[in-house]
N, C-alpha and C positions, 0 to 999 in steps of 0.2 A: 423164421422169422416175424407169420404174424403174433404170434403169442408174442412180441417183445412189443412189436406194437401195441397192441391190446392195451398194451397200461401206459408206453409213454410216444407221444403227436407231436414232438418237437425238434426233428431228427433231420437234421439240411439233409440233401439230398447224398454230396460228403461220404454221410455214416451212415445214412440208407445204405445207400453202396458198397462201404467196409461190412456195414453186423449180414450181410446179405451172402455175400461170397464166404461166410466163416466154416459156413457146412463143407462145400466144399476140400474146401483146400485141409479141412480137418478132416472126411473123412481122406483124400488123398493120402495123407499125412502118416498119419491111426495103421494108415492097410503098412507102407515101411518103420515107421517109430511109434510101438500102441502108448497114446498119449491119454488116450478116454478108455471106460470099457466097452466093449467091443458093440451089447449091445445097446447101450445108450447113444450112445451115432449118429440113429438120426432123433435122437429123445435133444439130441442140442442147444437149443436155443432155448426149450425151457432148465432142462436138468445145469442145463451150463453158465447161458448167457444172459436169462433174466435172472440162474440166481447171485451169479455175480453182482446183477444192477442193479437187488436189494440194496447193494450199500452206499451208489446214486441213493437210496428213495429215502435214510435218515439221516442224509449230514448231506451236506453243498461243495464239495471244496472248493476256494477259490481256486481265482490263475498263478501259477507259481510255487502251489503247495508238492511235498514231495513227496510220494507214496512208494514207500518197498512193502512187497508183494515175497510175502515170506513163502518158502518149497513153493512156488505159481506153479509144478510141474511142465503141464501142457502148455500154458498160461491163465486160469484160472484164479481169482477171478484180473488179475489187471491185465488183460485184455480189452479186454470186456468194455475193462472200465476209463482204459486208457484212452479205446472209441470215443464217452460218451464223454469226457473232460479235456476233446486234444490240450485245453491250454495247459493241461496239472500235469505232471516229471513221474516218472513210474522207474521203478529200479525193480525189474523183476530178479530175484537168488530163488535159485535152485545148487544144493548137489552136486546132483545130474546131468553132465554137464545135454548129453540129445537132447531132455525135453527142454532145454534151451535151444539149441537147431531150431525146432518145431516154431517156438517162441517167435524167432529171429526169422528167418525161413516169411512167417502167417507177415510181421508186421510187413518185412518187405515188398509180400502183395498187392499185400489193399493200403503200401502208404501209408502209414504210423512212426509218426516222428518223436515223441516225447514218451515212449518207454526206452532203454537198456537195459542188458542182462548182465551178473556175475555167475561164476562160474564156482558158488560156496558156502561156505553155509553159514546159517544168516549169524551163528557167535562169530567168525571171524569175522567180521565185517569193525573195523577199526576204526578207521579216521572218512566218516558218512556221517551226518544224522539228519532228521526222515521230520517232517508233519504229523509224518500216520503210517501205522502200518496194517498193512492190513492179509488175512490169510482166511485157508479157506480146505478145514477138515488136515490140518498135516499135523497137530502137537496137544497135546494136554490146556490146558490155560496154561499154567503154572507155569510151562517152559517156552511160553509162547508168551509170556509177561518174561520171562526173566531173559531170555532170549533180546524180546522189543526194547522194553525202557531206556536202556545207556542208551539205544540211538536215537530216541527221541528226541526231539528238541522242546524245550519248557516253551520257547515264547509263542505266541501264536499269533498267525500272521493277523494286518486288518482286517474285518471284515468277514471274519472266520465268528460263522456265528458254535459251535464245534469247539471247546477246548481241545488237544495234540494228543493221540495215544493210538491203541492199540482196540482197532477191528476184527469180529474176528465171525465165520458165517461152520457154522457148528451146527448139530440132530441130533435128538435122543435126550434122554434124563439125562443135563447138566449139572442138580445140583450139589454131587458127590466130586463132580473136577471142579467146581464152583467154589467152593468148603474148600479144597483143597491147593487149591491158586492162592485162595492169603487171599484175594482181591474181592471188588466189591463192586462186579462193572453191572452197565443196564445191560436189561438181555427182553428181545421180540421179538415177539415171531409173527418169522416172511408171512406166514397166511394170514395174518392184520394188514397186511402188506398190496398178497398178490395173491387170491383167493383161487387160488391153483391144488387143489387136490399133491399132489406131490412135493409142498410145503407144510403141512399138514403140523411136520412135527422136525425142524427145520428153523435156526435161530440164526438171531444175531446177535454178540455177543459184544459187550464195548466197554473201556475201561482207560478213564480218560489219568493223564498223564497229571 
């Protein structure tokens, strides 16, 4: 939890309480349903929570923004961002139902009210539109853009500084992946935001609608 406070200092008491509860809740659920690597669970705040919050460091979602988390797994980056942005709605989608069971249970335990979940594949969503799509290490950029582009709204909300689009967290050498996607994303090294060794080969990609 200290690693979160190192970079963010304007949380409400409720947000601090919600973030502080995540480690024990994920530890407890991970023993029943494996949603986080066993070796990662003790580093949940660095490897998962702070990593997720890097999205908040590059663009400020205004209230009423609608965000879809593609392939959310156990709830990253969606759950930390929902705590960070209580006035933004997050729709977490995954094809594995038991992972969403964990997300729902954790949201209920810490009273996160701005998350909905859906057990489906994102390409099957036809009746909803979102301002942003977010994702962490789910699929190549080409596929993520193919899935998300049709469900991202063109019109931008008032006061929203960033154009609507796809924001994804990825690691390693991304040149080939970006080339194959035929997109021109903005790319930022997370190490430029959070000076932690863990983030040296991790990046945020943003594809504008």
